C-alpha positions as CSV (number, residue, x, y, z in Angstrom):
1,M,-5.3,2.4,-7.4
2,L,-8.5,3.6,-5.8
3,W,-11.3,1.3,-4.8
4,N,-14.5,1.1,-7.0
5,N,-16.7,1.8,-3.9
6,T,-20.5,1.7,-3.6
7,N,-22.2,2.8,-0.5
8,M,-22.5,0.3,2.2
9,S,-25.3,-0.1,4.9
10,I,-24.3,1.0,8.4
11,S,-26.5,-0.3,11.2
12,L,-26.5,1.8,14.4
13,T,-26.9,-1.1,16.8
14,P,-25.8,-1.0,20.4
15,I,-22.1,-2.1,21.0
16,P,-22.2,-5.4,22.9
17,L,-20.0,-4.5,25.8
18,P,-19.2,-6.6,29.0
19,S,-21.7,-5.9,31.7
20,S,-19.0,-4.8,34.1
21,I,-18.0,-2.0,31.7
22,V,-21.5,-0.9,31.2
23,R,-22.0,-0.7,35.0
24,L,-18.8,1.4,35.2
25,C,-20.2,3.8,32.6
26,S,-23.5,4.0,34.5
27,V,-21.6,4.8,37.8
28,I,-19.6,7.6,36.0
29,R,-23.0,9.0,34.7
30,E,-24.4,9.0,38.2
31,A,-21.3,11.0,39.4
32,N,-22.3,13.7,36.7
33,G,-19.7,12.5,34.2
34,R,-20.1,10.9,30.9
35,A,-18.1,7.9,29.6
36,F,-17.9,7.3,25.9
37,V,-16.4,4.3,23.9
38,V,-14.1,5.9,21.3
39,G,-11.9,5.0,18.4
40,G,-11.4,1.6,16.9
41,A,-14.0,-0.3,18.8
42,V,-16.8,2.0,17.6
43,R,-15.6,2.0,14.0
44,D,-15.1,-1.7,13.9
45,H,-18.6,-2.4,15.4
46,L,-20.1,-0.2,12.8
47,L,-18.2,-2.0,10.1
48,Q,-19.2,-5.4,11.6
49,L,-15.5,-6.3,12.2
50,P,-14.1,-7.9,15.3
51,S,-12.4,-5.6,17.8
52,K,-10.4,-6.6,20.9
53,D,-9.6,-3.2,22.4
54,I,-12.0,-1.0,24.3
55,D,-11.1,2.7,24.9
56,L,-13.2,4.9,27.2
57,E,-13.0,8.7,27.2
58,V,-14.5,10.2,30.3
59,H,-15.9,13.9,30.3
60,G,-17.2,16.1,33.1
61,I,-15.5,14.6,36.1
62,E,-12.3,15.5,38.0
63,P,-9.3,13.0,37.7
64,D,-9.3,12.3,41.4
65,R,-13.0,11.4,41.5
66,L,-12.6,9.2,38.3
67,L,-9.6,7.4,39.8
68,E,-11.8,6.7,42.9
69,I,-14.5,5.2,40.8
70,L,-12.0,3.1,38.8
71,R,-10.6,1.7,42.0
72,H,-14.0,0.5,43.0
73,H,-14.4,-1.4,39.7
74,G,-11.1,-2.8,39.1
75,K,-7.3,-2.2,39.2
76,P,-6.2,0.9,37.4
77,N,-2.6,1.5,36.4
78,P,-1.6,4.9,35.1
79,V,0.2,5.2,31.7
80,G,1.5,8.1,29.6
81,K,3.1,11.2,30.8
82,S,1.2,13.9,29.1
83,F,-2.4,13.0,29.8
84,D,-4.5,11.2,32.3
85,I,-4.8,7.6,31.1
86,W,-5.3,4.4,33.0
87,K,-5.1,0.8,32.0
88,L,-8.0,-0.7,33.9
89,S,-8.2,-4.4,34.7
90,I,-11.9,-5.0,35.1
91,T,-13.3,-8.6,35.5
92,K,-11.6,-10.5,32.6
93,H,-11.0,-7.4,30.5
94,V,-8.3,-4.7,30.3
95,I,-9.4,-1.4,28.8
96,D,-7.9,2.1,28.4
97,V,-9.7,4.9,30.3
98,A,-8.6,8.4,29.4
99,L,-9.6,11.9,30.2
100,P,-10.0,14.1,27.0
101,R,-7.0,16.0,25.8
102,S,-9.2,19.0,25.1
103,G,-10.1,19.2,28.7
104,I,-12.5,17.4,31.0
105,F,-15.3,20.1,30.5
106,S,-14.6,20.8,26.8
107,G,-17.3,18.5,25.5
108,I,-17.3,15.3,23.4
109,T,-17.6,17.3,20.1
110,E,-14.3,19.2,20.8
111,A,-12.7,15.9,21.7
112,C,-13.7,14.2,18.6
113,R,-12.4,17.1,16.6
114,R,-8.9,16.2,17.7
115,R,-9.0,12.8,16.2
116,D,-7.4,12.0,13.0
117,L,-10.2,10.7,10.7
118,T,-13.9,11.1,10.7
119,L,-14.4,7.4,10.9
120,N,-12.4,7.4,14.2
121,S,-14.3,10.5,15.5
122,I,-17.5,8.7,16.4
123,A,-18.3,8.2,20.0
124,Y,-20.7,5.8,21.7
125,D,-22.4,6.4,25.0
126,P,-23.1,2.9,26.6
127,A,-25.3,4.4,29.4
128,E,-27.7,5.7,26.7
129,E,-26.9,3.4,23.9
130,T,-26.5,6.4,21.6
131,Y,-23.9,7.5,19.1
132,H,-22.3,11.0,18.9
133,D,-21.1,11.8,15.4
134,P,-20.3,15.5,15.2
135,F,-18.3,15.1,11.9
136,D,-20.3,12.7,9.8
137,G,-18.0,9.8,10.3
138,I,-20.9,7.4,9.9
139,S,-21.7,8.8,6.5
140,D,-18.1,8.5,5.5
141,L,-18.0,4.8,6.7
142,A,-21.1,4.2,4.5
143,R,-19.3,5.9,1.5
144,K,-16.0,4.0,2.4
145,L,-14.2,7.4,2.5
146,L,-11.2,8.5,4.5
147,R,-11.6,12.1,5.4
148,A,-9.6,14.3,7.9
149,T,-11.7,15.3,11.0
150,D,-9.9,18.7,11.3
151,P,-7.0,19.6,9.0
152,I,-5.2,21.6,11.7
153,F,-5.3,18.9,14.3
154,F,-4.5,16.3,11.7
155,A,-1.3,18.0,10.9
156,E,-0.1,17.9,14.6
157,D,1.0,14.2,14.2
158,P,2.8,13.2,11.0
159,L,2.3,9.5,11.9
160,R,-1.3,10.0,10.7
161,V,-0.2,10.1,7.2
162,L,1.0,6.5,7.5
163,R,-2.2,5.4,9.3
164,V,-4.2,6.9,6.3
165,A,-2.4,4.6,3.9
166,Q,-2.8,1.7,6.2
167,F,-6.5,2.4,6.8
168,A,-7.1,2.7,3.0
169,S,-5.6,-0.7,2.3
170,R,-7.1,-2.5,5.4
171,F,-10.7,-1.3,4.9
172,Q,-10.5,-1.0,1.2
173,F,-11.5,2.7,1.3
174,E,-10.9,5.6,-0.8
175,I,-9.0,8.8,0.4
176,D,-10.6,12.0,0.0
177,P,-8.6,14.3,-2.4
178,S,-8.3,17.0,0.1
179,L,-6.8,14.6,2.6
180,I,-4.3,13.3,0.1
181,K,-3.1,16.8,-0.5
182,L,-2.9,17.4,3.1
183,C,-0.8,14.3,3.6
184,Q,1.6,15.2,0.9
185,Q,2.2,18.5,2.6
186,Q,3.4,16.9,5.9
187,D,7.0,16.6,7.0
188,L,7.4,12.9,7.9
189,R,11.2,13.0,8.8
190,S,10.5,13.2,12.6
191,I,8.5,9.9,12.9
192,A,10.1,7.3,15.1
193,K,11.6,4.6,12.8
194,E,9.9,1.9,14.7
195,R,6.5,3.4,14.1
196,V,7.1,3.6,10.4
197,A,7.9,-0.2,10.4
198,V,4.7,-0.9,12.4
199,E,2.4,0.8,9.9
200,F,4.0,-1.0,7.0
201,E,3.5,-4.1,8.9
202,K,-0.2,-3.4,9.8
203,C,-0.8,-2.8,6.1
204,W,0.7,-6.2,5.4
205,I,-1.0,-8.2,8.2
206,K,-4.4,-6.5,8.3
207,S,-5.1,-5.9,4.5
208,K,-6.5,-8.3,2.0
209,Q,-4.6,-6.4,-0.7
210,P,-1.5,-4.8,0.8
211,S,-0.4,-3.6,-2.7
212,V,-3.0,-0.8,-2.3
213,G,-1.4,0.4,0.9
214,I,2.0,0.3,-0.7
215,Q,0.7,2.5,-3.5
216,Y,-0.7,5.0,-1.1
217,F,2.6,5.0,0.9
218,L,4.2,6.0,-2.3
219,Q,1.5,8.6,-3.4
220,L,1.5,10.3,0.0
221,G,5.2,10.8,0.0
222,V,6.1,8.4,2.7
223,V,8.7,6.4,0.9
224,E,10.2,9.5,-0.9
225,Q,10.5,11.4,2.4
226,Y,11.6,8.7,4.7
227,F,14.0,6.5,2.6
228,E,16.7,7.7,0.3
229,E,16.0,4.8,-2.1
230,W,13.8,1.8,-2.3
231,P,14.3,-0.1,-5.5
232,G,11.3,-1.6,-7.2
233,L,8.7,-0.8,-4.6
234,S,6.7,1.2,-7.2
235,D,6.7,-1.8,-9.7
236,P,3.2,-3.3,-10.0
237,L,4.9,-6.8,-10.3
238,L,6.5,-6.5,-6.8
239,Q,3.3,-5.1,-5.4
240,Q,1.4,-8.1,-6.8
241,S,4.0,-10.4,-5.1
242,L,3.1,-8.9,-1.8
243,D,-0.6,-9.7,-2.5
244,R,0.2,-13.4,-3.2
245,G,2.4,-13.6,-0.2
246,K,-0.7,-13.2,2.0
247,N,-1.5,-16.9,1.0
248,L,1.7,-18.1,2.7
249,F,1.0,-16.8,6.2
250,Q,1.9,-19.1,9.1
251,E,1.0,-18.9,12.8
252,N,4.4,-17.6,13.4
253,L,4.0,-13.8,13.2
254,G,7.7,-13.4,12.9
255,W,7.6,-15.5,9.7
256,N,4.9,-13.3,8.3
257,M,6.8,-10.1,9.1
258,A,10.0,-11.5,7.5
259,L,8.0,-12.6,4.4
260,F,6.8,-9.1,3.9
261,W,10.3,-7.5,4.2
262,A,12.0,-10.1,2.1
263,I,9.4,-9.6,-0.8
264,S,9.4,-5.9,-0.5
265,L,13.2,-5.5,-0.5
266,H,14.0,-8.2,-3.1
267,R,15.1,-5.6,-5.7
268,C,17.6,-4.2,-3.4
269,T,21.3,-4.9,-3.2
270,P,22.3,-6.2,0.4
271,P,23.7,-2.8,1.3
272,Q,20.5,-1.0,0.2
273,A,18.3,-3.5,2.1
274,E,20.5,-3.2,5.3
275,K,20.2,0.6,5.0
276,I,16.4,0.4,5.0
277,M,16.3,-2.2,7.8
278,D,18.6,0.1,9.8
279,R,16.3,3.0,9.1
280,M,13.4,1.0,10.6
281,H,15.4,-0.8,13.3
282,L,14.5,-4.3,12.0
283,F,16.3,-7.2,13.5
284,T,14.5,-10.0,15.2
285,Y,10.8,-10.4,15.7
286,R,9.1,-13.1,17.8
287,Q,12.4,-15.0,17.8
288,F,12.4,-14.8,14.0
289,N,15.6,-13.2,12.5
290,I,14.1,-10.8,10.0
291,R,17.4,-9.4,8.9
292,Q,19.0,-12.7,8.2
293,A,15.8,-13.8,6.4
294,V,16.0,-10.8,4.1
295,L,19.8,-11.2,3.3
296,S,19.5,-14.8,2.7
297,S,16.5,-14.3,0.4
298,L,18.6,-11.9,-1.5
299,A,21.3,-14.5,-1.9
300,F,19.3,-17.6,-2.7
301,S,15.6,-17.1,-3.5
302,K,16.2,-16.2,-7.3
303,M,18.5,-19.3,-7.7
304,L,15.9,-21.6,-5.9
305,A,13.4,-20.3,-8.5
306,D,15.8,-21.0,-11.4
307,R,17.5,-24.2,-10.6
308,D,16.7,-27.7,-9.2
309,S,19.8,-28.5,-7.4
310,S,20.6,-30.6,-4.3
311,I,23.8,-28.7,-3.8
312,L,22.0,-25.3,-3.9
313,R,19.3,-26.7,-1.6
314,R,22.0,-27.7,1.0
315,Q,23.9,-24.3,0.6
316,A,20.7,-22.5,1.1
317,A,19.6,-24.4,4.1
318,E,23.1,-23.7,5.6
319,D,22.3,-20.1,5.4
320,F,18.6,-19.9,6.5
321,R,15.4,-21.9,6.6
322,L,14.8,-23.4,3.1
323,D,11.0,-23.4,3.5
324,F,11.0,-19.7,4.0
325,L,13.5,-19.0,1.1
326,C,11.4,-21.1,-1.2
327,A,8.3,-19.3,0.1
328,V,9.8,-15.9,-1.0
329,A,10.9,-17.4,-4.4
330,K,7.6,-18.9,-5.4
331,T,5.7,-15.7,-4.3
332,I,7.9,-13.5,-6.6
333,W,8.7,-15.9,-9.4
334,T,5.4,-17.9,-9.8
335,N,6.5,-20.1,-12.7
336,G,9.8,-21.1,-11.1
337,L,11.2,-24.2,-9.5
338,A,10.9,-23.0,-5.9
339,Q,8.0,-25.5,-5.0
340,Q,9.9,-28.3,-6.6
341,N,13.0,-27.5,-4.5
342,L,10.9,-27.3,-1.4
343,T,9.3,-30.7,-2.1
344,K,12.7,-32.3,-2.5
345,A,14.1,-30.4,0.6
346,I,11.3,-31.9,2.7
347,L,12.3,-35.5,1.4
348,E,15.9,-34.7,2.2
349,G,14.9,-33.5,5.7
350,I,16.4,-30.0,5.5
351,E,13.3,-27.8,4.8
352,N,13.7,-26.0,8.2
353,K,17.2,-27.0,9.3
354,P,20.7,-27.5,7.8
355,L,22.0,-30.8,6.6
356,P,23.0,-32.8,9.8
357,R,26.7,-32.8,10.4
358,I,28.5,-36.1,10.0
359,I,31.6,-35.1,12.0
360,Q,32.5,-33.0,15.1
361,G,35.5,-31.3,16.4
362,R,36.2,-33.9,19.0
363,D,36.4,-36.4,16.2
364,L,39.3,-34.4,14.7
365,M,41.0,-34.0,18.0
366,K,41.3,-37.7,18.2
367,L,43.2,-37.7,14.9
368,N,45.6,-35.2,16.5
369,I,44.2,-32.1,14.7
370,Q,44.5,-29.3,17.2
371,G,43.9,-25.7,17.7
372,P,42.8,-23.4,14.9
373,D,43.3,-26.3,12.4
374,V,40.1,-27.9,14.0
375,G,37.9,-25.2,12.6
376,S,39.7,-25.0,9.3
377,C,39.3,-28.7,8.8
378,L,35.6,-28.8,9.8
379,R,34.9,-26.0,7.2
380,F,36.7,-28.0,4.6
381,L,34.8,-31.2,5.4
382,R,31.5,-29.3,5.7
383,K,32.0,-27.8,2.2
384,Q,32.6,-31.2,0.8
385,Q,29.5,-32.7,2.5
386,I,27.3,-30.0,1.1
387,Q,28.7,-30.5,-2.3
388,G,27.8,-34.3,-2.0
389,I,31.4,-35.5,-2.0
390,L,31.1,-36.8,1.6
391,S,27.9,-38.6,2.9
392,S,29.0,-40.5,5.9
393,R,31.1,-40.2,9.1
394,E,33.7,-42.8,7.8
395,E,34.1,-40.9,4.5
396,A,34.7,-37.6,6.6
397,L,37.2,-39.3,8.9
398,N,39.2,-40.6,6.0
399,A,39.2,-37.2,4.2
400,A,40.2,-35.6,7.6
401,K,43.2,-37.9,7.7
402,R,44.3,-36.7,4.2
403,W,43.7,-33.2,5.0
404,R,46.6,-30.8,5.3
405,P,46.6,-27.1,6.5
406,S,46.8,-24.6,3.7
């Protein structure tokens, strides 16, 4: 499960920041403060990875004076209830500017101590173009190692356990044995359910090999503590299916999220899957119905892998997008018939929508079918259409004339 790591080379080059942000840091320095870039932007630069977010932490300056400076450089909006944090719109960028939780005069070393992992405890001073690394995070980056900055502060936030698993998978790093033990000692039951889902999904979206993250979620006790049961998640075959699923990503992030949950829950019964989805508050994401995607996959994906059937394709398309159900099926059952079913569904025009209806309720009303009988007759005719018995409006009208309420 652990990565076979060799040391990587870390180049301490200046972080290429927008000139407006560099000027802001210089003005803060002139006011006897110090502004550091902290967190993911520093880590990602040293790993030569792209990073969209810039977080500044400002030391040695009072909040009112800092806010005055920020207003001269952009539009600051306060966020957060416990600490002084602003979202600053500056030129074309939006950055986070915060005062340290350890106190504005506590120093950068003490502020870094409160961060979760040493690789996130590296600060960069844009005014001097220097790095501040009091806990050897750069050395750990080179060794591809995840290590707690301070065990006491790490234990203050149980969400950090999930982030450890996510980072291990995302960066292909090993976890220090002492950190594994520390994670296993944490009580995770208080973590907000939405945050658990987010960390699972980050592992899926940002990792080349999400199976590693799943293995660490299991090893660190996340699954055991947070879910009563999750059938099959520890099976290497299921984990390999998740890795294959990365090849079926689309631009629609909702599709990608649903694919992860459909694959990872495919060994569950529908009640088990619904219980896990309830636990993480999973419903719709980016207008993609994750819950329906999972339940429809449980109903149809195995059959789509086993049988080449026009009736099955039409039944499945009635329930959910057939291209999605076939994607789940061919990811899990690689030698099955899912691709064949998808190819034929495209020819039939039902890969992402149900079979077009050949008769409407108003047609039945003209035949003097009224009230609740309209719905009953439509369902009867639809079933016959899906089974291939009816294929035209004329045939449906004749069948409606013969239909009698049960």
